[in-house]
N, C-alpha and C positions, 0 to 999 in steps of 0.2 A: 578381324577388325572391319572388313568390308561390309559385314552384315549389320553393323551399327550405323552405317550411312556416312557418306562423306560430309554432308552438311552439318551434322551434329558435331563432328570433330573440328571442322574448319571454323565453326562459330566460336570455338574456344582457343583458336590459334594465337590470338593476341593477348591472352590472359597471363597472369603471373606464372601459371604452370608452364606455358610455352617459353616465357622469358627465362625461367629457371632452367629449362632444357637447353637453351643456348649455351649456358655455362657448363652444364653436364656434358654436352657434346664435345667440348674442347678437351679432348684427351691429351694429357701431358705427354711429353716425349718419353719420360721414364715409364709411364704406364704402358705406352705402346711397345717400348723396348722389352719390358717385362713380359707382356703377353706374347710377343712374337718369339722371344727367346725360349720361353717355357713351352709354348705350343707352336712351333714353327710351321707345322703342317696346316694350321687353322687360320682363318682370316677374320679375327675378331675386330681388328682396327684398320684393315686395309691390305688387300692382296696385291696391289700394284704400287709401284714407286710413286706414281702421280697422286694416287689417293692418299698414301701415307704422307707425302709432302704437303698435300692440301690440308690435312689435319694439323700438321706442324705449323702451317701458316695461320690457321685459326687460333692455335695456342699462342702464336706470336701477335695476335690481334691484327692480322692482315687478311681480312675476308675477301677483298677483291682479288688478290693473287690466289687465294685458296679457291675462289670460284673458277678462275681460269684453269687451274690445275685439275679441279674436279671434273670440269667439262672434258678435258683431255683424257682423264681416266675413264670416263663413260664411253668415249669414242674408242679407246684402245681395249677396254675390258667391259663391254656393255652388260654381260651377264654376271659380273661380280657385284654382289650387293654392297660391298664396301665402296665401290665407285659411286653408285647412286646415293649412298648415305653421306658420302663426302660432299656431293653436290647439294643434297638437302640441308646439311649442316651449314654450308656456306650461305645458301639462300636464306635460311632461318636467321643467321647472324646479321644479314643485311636487311632484315625486316620484310623479306618477300615471302610471307607466310603461305600464300596460295601455291606458289611454285614449290616451296619446301614441302608442303603437303603432298603434292603430286610426286615429287622425287622420293619421299619416304614411302609412299604407297607402292611405287615400283620396287624399291629396295626390299620391302616386306614380302612382295610376291616372289622375289628371287631367293630368299632364304632368311631365316630368323636367327642365325648365329652371329649376327652383326650387332655389336653393343650399341652404337649410336642409334640404329634403327629401333632397337628395343626401347631405349631410353626415350626416344621421341614419342612412341605410341604409349609408353607408360605415363609420360607427362600429359598427353592428350586425354587418356582415360581418367587420370586424376582430376584434370580440369573439368571434365564432363561429369564427374561423380559416378563413373561407370565401374562398379566394384568387380563385375565379372571379367571385363577386359583388363582391368588393373591386375587382377589375380593371374590371368593368363600370361601377361607380359612379365610380371614379377617372377612367376614360376620359370619362365623360359630363361631369364637372366640368371637366376640362382642355379639352374641346371647346368649352366656353362661351367660352374665349379672352377672359376679362376680368381686369383687374388687381384682385385682391382678396386682402387679407391672410389672411382665413380659409382660403381655398383653398390659398394658399401654405403656411400653417402646417400644414394637414393633410397636404400633400405632403411637407413636411420630416419630420414625425413618422413617416409611413409609410415613408419611405426609410431610416429608421434601423433598421427591424425586418426580420427575415428574411422575414416574410409580405409586407410591403409591397414589398420588393425583388423578390420573386418575381412579384408582381402587375405591377410596373412592367416587369420584364424580359419578361413575357408580352405586354404591350401593345407594347413597343418592337419585338418581332419582327414585328409586324403593320404596321410603318411608319405610325404614326398621324399625323394632320395637325399635332399639337402637338409632334412629335418634335424638330424643329429648335429650338423654344423651350426645350424641356427640356434639350437638350444645351448650347446656348449659355449658358443660365442657370446652368450649373455653375460658370462662371467667377466668379460673384458670391457664391458660398457660402463659408462658413468652417467649421472644426471638424467636429463630428459631422454637420452637414448636408452638407458637402462629401464626407465619407467615405461617407455613405450613398448619395448620388447616384452617386458613382463606382462603388460596389459594385453598384448596380443596372445601370449601363451595362456593367460588366464581365460580369455574369451574362447580360445580354441578348446581348452579343456571343458568349459561349460557347454560347448557344442558337440562334445563327444570325442575329441581328439585324445589319442593315447600317446602321451609324451613319455619317452624313455626315461625312467627315473635314474638310471645310471648316468645319462647325459645331464640331467638336472643336478645330480650329486657333484659331477665334475664342475659345473658352473657355480654351484654353491660354495664349493671349496675355494675356487678362485676368488669369489667375492669376499669370503672370509679373510683370505690372505691379503686382500686389498683394504681391509678394515671396514667392510660393509656387512656386518653380521645380520643386521635387520633385513637388508635386501635379500641376503641368502636365505634367511628363514622364510620370508614372504614368498620367494620363488618356489621353495620346496613345498610350502603349504598350498600354494595355488595350483601347482602342477601335479603333486603326488600325494598330499595328505588331505583328502576330502572327508576324513572321518569325523571331524568336528569334535574330537575328544579332549580338547583343551590345550594346555601349554606344553605338554609332553607328547611325543609321538609314540603311538602304539604301546601305551602303558599297560594294556591288557594282553599284550603279546598275541594279538589276533592275526598279525601279518608276518609272514616269513621275512626276516631282515635281509635275506639274500636277494630279494627283489630289488632292493635299492642299496646294495652293499657299498657303493661308492659315495653315498650321501652321508654327511656327518650328522644329519638330523634323524637318523634311525639307529637302532641298536647295533653296536659293534660288539660281537660276541668274541670272547677270548677262550681259546681251547689250546692246551699244551699238555706236556707230561704232568700228570697229577691233577689235571683240571679238565673236566668235560662239561661244556655249557651248550644247551640246546633247548629249543622250544618243543614241548611235548604236552599231551593232555595231562593236566595236573590232578592231584588227589583232592578229595573234599577236605575242607569246605571251599576250596578254590573252584572257579567256574571255567570250563573250557580249557584252552591252552594256557600254559604258564611257563616260566623260565626255570628249567631244571639245572641245578648246579651240583655236580658231583666232584668233591675235592678231597685230596689227600695232602694239600699244601700245608707246610708248617709255618707259613707266614700269612698275614692278612692279604687278600688278593681281590683286585677289581675284576669281577667276572664278566661284566658288560658295561657299556657306557654309551652315551650319546651327548651331543652338544645342544645347547639352547641359546637363545638370545632374548632373555627376559629383560624387561625394563627395570630400572632401580625401584625397589620397594620391598614389601614384606609378603611372604608366601607361606601357604600351608602345604606340607608334603606328607602324603600317606601312602601306605602299601600293605599288602597282605603276604604272609609267609606260611609255609606248612612243611612238616616232615612227611615222610611216606605214610605215616599212620594218622595224619591229619592234625597233630599237635603243632603249635607255633614253633617256628625255627628262629630262635633268638640270635643265631650266629650270622644271620643275613640282615644287613641294613642298607639304607640308601643314603648317599652323600650328594650334596651339591656344592661345587666349589668353582672358583674363578679359573677359567681355562688358562689365562695368561699370567696368573699371579705368582707362579713358581711355588705355590703352597696351597694345600687343601683347606686352609683355615679361613680364607677370606669370606666365603659364603657357606661354610659347612654348618649344618644344623646341629643343635645340641642333641643329646641323647633323647630319642623319642619316647613317648608314653605308650605303653602296651595295653591293648584291650582285646583279649582273645587272640585271634590271628592277625588283627590289624595293629599297625604301628603308625603313629602320627607325630609330626614335629613341625616347627616353624623355622624359617630362615629368612635372611635379609640379603638382597643384592645391593651393594653400596652404589652411591651415585657416581663414583669415579673409579676407574681402574678395573672394571669388571663387565665389559661389554658382552663377553661370551662366557657362558657357564657350561660346566660339564656335570651331568648327573651320572653317578657311578653306583653300581650294585656291588657291594663288598661282602665277601665271605670270610668269616674269621678263620684263623689258623686251626687246624685239626689237632686233636690230642694223640696219644699213643695208640688209640683204638683203630687208627687207620682211616680209610676213606669214609666221608660223610656225604649224604645227599640231602639237599634242601630245595625248596621251591619258593618262588616269589611271583606275585601277580598283582594286577589292579593298582599300579602306581599312578598316583594323581598329584597334580600341582594346581593349586587354586590361589589366585591373587587375593591377598587381604587388603593391600593398598599398593599403588604403584604411581610413579610419576612419569609423564611423557617428556 
C-alpha cells in the first residue's frame, strides 16, 4: 500500500468508504469469540487483553474508553498488529482520520493477518478506485479462511460494484486457494448478493478463469433447492457452458459429462446391470461422438437425463438415432417433463414424427407448476432376443414461443 502514496489514501479518508469501515471495524463480541476459540493461536481480532477490550468498547459505542485501552495495548504489546489496529479503529471512530491512517499504516507494517487492518485498507482502496490494491487486500482476507460476518459483508458489498467485480475477476483468473469456497458459496446467496457474485464469476470466465464446474454444479443444486432454477441455469451457462448450443447442454454429446458430473445441467448417465450407457464415436449417419445405449432391460428405461429451466411456452424438440448398421432406432425417444410434477405427463411431447434418422416433436411448458424440467432419453424394453444397442445424437430444443 505504501507504493500508492499516503496522500492518495488520506484524501479519501473522510469519504463514505471510510465511514463504512468504521462500522466494519466494530467486530462484535460473538465474532471475536468465534475467531479466538476456533484459532486460539492466531491474532485475528486482538492478541492482548487491552486490545480485545478496546474492540469490545467500540462495539458498545464507547470510543473514548476504547482509545485509552488501545493506547495501553500499544504500550504493552507494541509489535502486535492488533494493538495498533485497535488504536486506529478508535481514532477512526472519533473522526481523527489522519491519526487513524498513521496507526493502520504501522499495523500493516507489523503483519497482515489482522482483520480490522485489512478492512481499513480495503475500504481505502475502494474509495480511491484502486482495483489492484483492492484485490490484494481482498485476497489476503479470503486467504484467512475464517467464518466471519464482517468479511462476508465486505465481500457482498464489493461484489455488487463494478470495481469489486473487477477485483474478484482478477483474483479468480489466478486460481486462488479460496476459489472453491467462493463458487460453492454462490448457492447460499439471494438477491443483489447473488447477482453480484454471478457477475464477478461471469467476468472472470470472460478473462480466462477456469472455474471448477463441479463447484458450479454444487452451487447450482443448492440454488435449485431454494427455488431459484433460473439463477442456477444462468450460473451454469456463464461459468461452464460456453458452447452457445441453445437451450439444452451438450445435445451433441461432444463433452464428457464426467467433467461436470455434479451439475444437474449436464447429462447424468445411468448404467446398471442390463444397461450400459456411454459416449462413444457413433455410426453413420451420426457425426462424431454420440450416446451409446446397450440394454437388455425388459422395461422402458431412462438411460440419461439432465434438467432445464425453460420459460413457459412452446418448443420444438428433435434428435437423431441409429442402430449399429445406420438404420434409425425407433426404440429410443426423448421426453421432456416437469421435474416436480410427480408425473411425466405435464410437459411430455406427443409421439414424434420420423424422417429418416431424425425425429421431431413439439411440447409446451405450462405457465404454472413447471419451473424446472427434465429431459430424459428413454430406451424401450427389449424383446426375447436379448441385448440391443442403439445410438442417439444431435438433440436440439428450439423455442417456438415463450413468455418471460
